[in-house]
Every structure is written in structure tokens, then in C-alpha cells.
TIPATOR-776049 format. One record per residue (C-alpha): residue number from 1; y, z, x; residue in one letter. Coordinates in steps of 0.1 Angstrom, whole numbers. Each point is the difference from the previous one (the first is absolute). Layout:
N
NUM  Y  Z  X  A
...
//
This chain:
362
1  -103  -200  12  M
2  -10  34  -14  R
3  20  16  -26  R
4  18  32  12  L
5  11  32  -18  F
6  25  18  22  D
7  1  37  -9  G
8  35  8  14  H
9  32  -22  4  L
10  36  13  -1  D
11  14  -32  -14  L
12  30  14  -20  S
13  10  23  28  W
14  1  -30  23  N
15  23  -17  -25  A
16  24  29  -8  L
17  -3  20  32  G
18  0  -28  25  W
19  19  -26  -20  N
20  -29  -25  2  R
21  -7  -27  -25  D
22  -37  2  -1  V
23  -2  -31  -22  T
24  8  -24  29  I
25  -21  -15  28  D
26  -9  25  27  L
27  15  -20  29  D
28  32  -5  -20  A
29  3  37  -6  L
30  -5  8  37  N
31  26  -26  10  R
32  25  16  -24  S
33  -3  33  20  E
34  9  -15  34  I
35  27  22  14  G
36  -8  31  -20  L
37  -6  30  21  T
38  -3  29  -24  D
39  -38  2  4  H
40  -26  -14  25  P
41  -17  -17  -29  G
42  28  -23  -7  R
43  -11  -37  3  G
44  -36  12  3  R
45  -10  2  -37  A
46  -36  -8  -9  T
47  2  -1  -38  T
48  16  -20  -28  T
49  -14  -12  -33  L
50  -6  -35  12  P
51  -18  13  30  E
52  -21  24  -22  M
53  -11  -31  -19  R
54  -10  -17  32  R
55  -20  32  8  A
56  -19  -4  -33  G
57  14  33  -13  I
58  -6  -1  -37  A
59  8  37  -6  L
60  17  29  17  C
61  12  35  -5  Q
62  38  -4  3  A
63  19  32  6  T
64  31  18  -10  L
65  12  18  31  L
66  30  24  -1  A
67  1  34  16  R
68  22  31  -7  A
69  9  18  32  K
70  -3  37  -8  P
71  30  23  8  D
72  -24  27  13  E
73  -31  -15  15  P
74  -32  20  -2  R
75  -9  -10  36  G
76  -14  -31  15  G
77  16  -33  7  Q
78  29  -14  -21  V
79  11  -35  8  L
80  35  -8  -11  A
81  2  -37  -6  R
82  30  -18  -17  A
83  -22  -25  -17  T
84  -24  25  -14  L
85  13  36  -3  D
86  22  13  -28  S
87  17  34  -1  C
88  -17  10  -33  C
89  -29  -10  -23  Q
90  23  -14  -27  E
91  13  -26  25  I
92  -35  -8  12  A
93  -11  -4  -36  S
94  28  -25  -7  A
95  -8  -19  32  T
96  -36  -3  -11  A
97  12  -13  -34  R
98  20  -26  19  G
99  -31  -10  19  Q
100  -19  -3  -32  L
101  28  -22  -13  G
102  -5  -23  29  Y
103  -37  -4  -9  Y
104  10  -7  -36  E
105  24  -28  11  L
106  -28  -16  20  L
107  -22  3  -30  E
108  26  -19  -20  R
109  -1  -28  26  R
110  -38  -2  -3  G
111  -6  12  35  L
112  -17  33  -8  L
113  -21  14  -29  R
114  -2  37  -6  R
115  -35  14  -7  I
116  -2  31  -21  R
117  -35  0  -15  T
118  -35  -10  10  A
119  1  -28  -26  T
120  31  -14  17  E
121  -16  3  34  L
122  -31  -20  -11  D
123  21  -27  -17  A
124  22  -4  30  H
125  -29  -3  24  W
126  -16  -26  -22  T
127  32  -21  -1  K
128  4  3  37  W
129  -36  -12  7  E
130  7  -30  -23  A
131  35  -10  12  D
132  13  20  29  P
133  28  -24  8  A
134  17  5  -33  N
135  -6  37  -8  E
136  24  28  9  P
137  -12  26  25  I
138  -12  30  -19  G
139  12  35  8  Y
140  -8  36  -9  L
141  30  22  2  L
142  -4  29  25  A
143  23  27  13  M
144  1  10  36  E
145  13  36  0  G
146  5  16  -34  A
147  37  10  5  D
148  12  -25  -27  P
149  -20  21  -25  I
150  28  25  -4  V
151  -20  25  -21  E
152  -38  0  -6  P
153  6  -7  -37  S
154  18  -33  10  H
155  -33  -15  12  A
156  -6  -11  -36  A
157  31  -21  1  D
158  -11  -17  31  W
159  -35  -5  -15  W
160  16  -19  -29  E
161  18  -22  25  L
162  -34  -10  14  G
163  -3  24  30  L
164  -37  5  7  R
165  -4  17  34  S
166  21  25  20  V
167  2  16  34  N
168  13  36  -2  L
169  19  -2  33  A
170  9  -25  27  H
171  13  13  33  Y
172  9  37  1  G
173  3  22  -31  P
174  6  -11  -35  S
175  5  22  -31  R
176  -37  -3  -6  Y
177  -19  1  33  A
178  2  -3  38  M
179  -3  -35  14  G
180  -6  -16  34  T
181  16  19  30  G
182  -5  35  -13  G
183  -25  22  -17  D
184  2  22  -30  G
185  -13  5  -35  P
186  8  -15  -34  L
187  29  16  -17  T
188  -3  15  -34  S
189  17  -31  -13  S
190  -26  -21  18  G
191  -28  17  -18  V
192  18  -4  -33  E
193  5  -38  8  L
194  -37  -4  6  L
195  -8  15  -33  K
196  24  -25  -16  E
197  -17  -28  19  F
198  -34  11  -14  E
199  14  -1  -36  R
200  15  -34  5  L
201  -28  -16  20  G
202  22  -6  30  M
203  -18  -7  33  I
204  7  23  29  L
205  5  -18  33  D
206  -10  24  28  A
207  18  -20  27  T
208  26  19  21  H
209  -11  35  -12  L
210  -1  26  27  S
211  -34  16  5  D
212  7  32  -20  T
213  16  -20  -29  S
214  -29  -25  1  F
215  -27  26  -4  F
216  19  19  -26  Q
217  8  -31  -20  A
218  -36  -11  -1  L
219  -10  35  -12  D
220  28  1  -27  A
221  -4  -36  -13  F
222  -30  -13  -19  S
223  13  -35  -6  G
224  -6  -32  20  P
225  11  0  37  V
226  6  -28  24  L
227  15  -4  35  A
228  21  -31  -1  S
229  7  -4  38  H
230  -18  24  23  N
231  -21  -2  31  N
232  -25  22  19  C
233  10  30  22  R
234  -34  -3  18  A
235  13  -33  15  I
236  37  6  3  V
237  8  37  2  P
238  30  14  -19  G
239  8  15  -34  Q
240  10  -33  -16  R
241  -37  -11  1  Q
242  -27  18  -20  F
243  -28  21  16  S
244  -36  -8  -8  D
245  -1  31  -22  E
246  29  -14  -20  Q
247  -15  -35  -2  L
248  -33  14  -12  K
249  17  20  -28  L
250  18  -32  -11  L
251  -33  -19  1  I
252  -17  27  -21  E
253  29  -4  -26  R
254  -6  -37  -2  G
255  32  -9  18  A
256  9  -32  17  V
257  18  2  34  I
258  23  -28  10  G
259  0  -9  37  A
260  36  -1  13  A
261  13  -24  27  F
262  29  19  16  D
263  -9  -1  37  A
264  7  36  6  W
265  -28  8  -24  M
266  -24  -23  19  L
267  6  7  36  Y
268  -3  36  15  P
269  32  10  18  G
270  22  -27  -14  W
271  37  8  7  V
272  25  -16  -23  R
273  24  -22  18  G
274  -20  0  32  K
275  -36  -10  -7  T
276  -4  -38  -4  Q
277  -21  -17  -28  P
278  -21  -18  27  E
279  -20  32  5  V
280  -17  -1  -34  V
281  -15  -26  -23  G
282  -15  -4  -35  L
283  -34  12  14  E
284  16  35  1  A
285  5  -1  -38  A
286  -36  -11  -4  A
287  -10  31  20  D
288  15  22  -26  H
289  -16  -19  -28  V
290  -34  3  18  D
291  5  38  4  H
292  6  5  -37  I
293  -30  -22  -9  C
294  -22  21  23  Q
295  12  32  -16  L
296  -6  -14  -35  A
297  -33  -17  9  G
298  13  -31  -17  N
299  30  -23  -3  S
300  13  12  -33  R
301  27  24  10  H
302  23  -19  23  V
303  25  -28  -6  A
304  33  -14  12  I
305  32  20  -3  G
306  20  -19  26  S
307  34  17  -3  D
308  14  -31  17  L
309  38  2  2  D
310  -2  36  -9  G
311  29  9  23  G
312  -12  -21  29  F
313  -6  -36  10  G
314  -19  -19  27  T
315  13  23  27  E
316  -26  24  -15  Q
317  -28  -21  -13  T
318  -32  -11  18  P
319  5  -30  23  R
320  -19  -24  -23  D
321  18  11  -32  L
322  34  -18  0  I
323  1  -7  -38  R
324  -18  15  -29  I
325  -21  -31  -4  S
326  -16  9  33  D
327  -20  26  -20  L
328  -23  -29  -7  Q
329  -12  2  36  K
330  -18  31  -9  L
331  -27  -20  -17  E
332  -12  -14  33  A
333  3  35  16  V
334  -22  16  -27  F
335  -25  -29  1  A
336  -4  4  38  S
337  -9  36  -6  R
338  -28  -9  -24  G
339  18  7  -33  Y
340  -16  -18  -29  S
341  20  -23  -23  E
342  -1  28  -26  Q
343  13  26  24  A
344  28  -22  11  I
345  10  -6  -36  D
346  -2  38  -6  D
347  26  6  27  V
348  22  -29  -9  F
349  2  7  -37  H
350  -31  12  -17  G
351  4  37  7  N
352  36  2  -13  W
353  -10  -21  -31  L
354  -29  23  -8  R
355  21  32  5  F
356  29  -11  -22  F
357  -23  -15  -27  R
358  -15  35  -3  K
359  33  20  2  H
360  27  -20  -17  L
361  4  6  -37  P
362  -22  -24  -20  A
//
């Protein structure tokens, strides 16, 4: 079984927003949701910590996810969601602190290990290679949507808590940028926040940025950039995916792009609640990986950013991805396409490892 580094998992939001105990067996979790009807994903979860271990996931980026719904939207799509949206940034910030508190409790139980530095990253990987059955799963703390950073100057407080990468926006507008579902520029606060990220060494996650905000952010920010969970617009049209122009800019900046496994990002014309998972398989995700490899001319800029259980379950995953451990099936998919052993390792873990070894503080 190959080691995996998953670039994007919303573990604490699953716990606090969905009231899910991610420490238990996956089948037990799904049985516990029988009869719940608040979301189509109930009883269809793919991800718990034991299932991640079965998947060979030694490391992940684990998110803090809490949005502030603005009183006066600047345009675009705003999704009001009881388990996600707060009426102001202060509440979103407190919610994110609670999510961090959940990770800290799992650390106390020996289930997770927070990675803050390149030295800690290497030490964790070495321990996992030697004794994977008894080592905690490592995680780098990420933030999906910057609303919990109430003021740009507060980024330093989050850095001290171990935060290492941040999306400026999620869906719709944030204080700092425009996200998926609309288009618009960075705000003046967004430009200020990027300058603070440069000073701290914070990594910018370009995922979810609208086109205008994306190009402006890459112009305004000289620090490291990644895309934790993003696919290719050339294969699946739509603003949520990146165009070839955007992907080439990321590649030029040395970014790694994590392939996402939400079926609506894999199948053109997917209609939530209507299209069935049978129409798409893991081969579709490999198509996106292939496309990025072709743009780059190598296998060094694409990885896994599954986003599994990121607001959806098996009602919206490929037909052959029922649990996160099914990511291991990708090895055979890539091998059938002629990927070398090194290239498969690059996608499974090597590219994320190399990126974070370079950009985490020493």
C-alpha cells in the first residue's frame, strides 16, 4: 500500500458541523445516521480517522472552515448554511477556534499530530515509514475561507497557533476576496492580508478564488502558492475549476494542485440531487491529473486533495469511491496509463512532501 498525503480534508467541520465522531469506524458512523434527513450525505460518509489509516494516509491538510455571511454582499453567490455560516466574522473566528480545539483533543488522544515545521514533517514521515500502525496521522492546519481572520493583523495570532495555509474566500464574497459562484477583485483588506502572509511565511491556497481575485492575488502575493483541491476547466467547464491559463501560472510559481473527488467537478453537466454516481468513475479524476501533467511536462505539480466529506457523501462521489481507502485504487489506474513508480509516488505523496519541505518554516 502506498503512503498518501491528502491535501484537503474538512475533519473538524465534519465533527462540529455535522455532529460526527470521526474517531470511530466508518460503517459505525454511517449506521449512527440512519433516519437523519437534514442532508443527502447523511449515512453516506466516506471518511473517518480509522478509514484514513486503512487508506494509508500518513499526512493531510486538515481545515478550519467557518464562513461569515456578509450583510451587504458585493455580488455573486452566497450560500446560507446553518452548519457553516455565521452572521459576523467574530463568530466565525470563535467557531474556527472551536474546530482547532477539536483537533487538539484528538492530539491528546494520540490520534493526530500537528505539523508546524519542515523538521517536524520529516520526523513524522520517518516515523510513519517505520511504524505506521502506531503513529498518529499527521496534519498541517489549513483554513478554507479567511473569514475567521477578523483583521489582517490577526493572521499572526493564527500563525502562532500553527496555521500554515489559507484560502481567501470559499463560496461567494468574503471580507478579502470573491469566491466560487461570483466574480470580483480582492478588497483592500485582501491586499493587506496578503502582505501580512508574505511577512509571516503563510502559504496562499488559490482554491475557490474567482477569476478576477485569482489573477490579482497572484500578482499581489510573492509568497508560496498551492491549490489544495482544484480540477481542470478544460475537462469540466465551470468557474470552480481552473483554466489552463490559471494552471500554467500556478505551475510557473512552483505550486502543487490537489485533484478533488467531488463528482460535480469530475462530470460535465452534473446536477446535484439528480445525477447519479454511476455515470463517473475514478478514471475521471485521473484525466484531470493527466491534464496537469501534460501542461507541466512532468508529474511534479499534481497530487491528491480529495475534499472527501467536504459537504457531500457517496451520493456525490465516483461510483468506485465509497470510502476514502478506495483512493488506493488510483495506483492501478495510473499504472494502466503508463505512469512510472516515481510518478505514482509523486501524485500520492511526493509532491506535497517536497512542497511543504520547501515552504514550511525550518
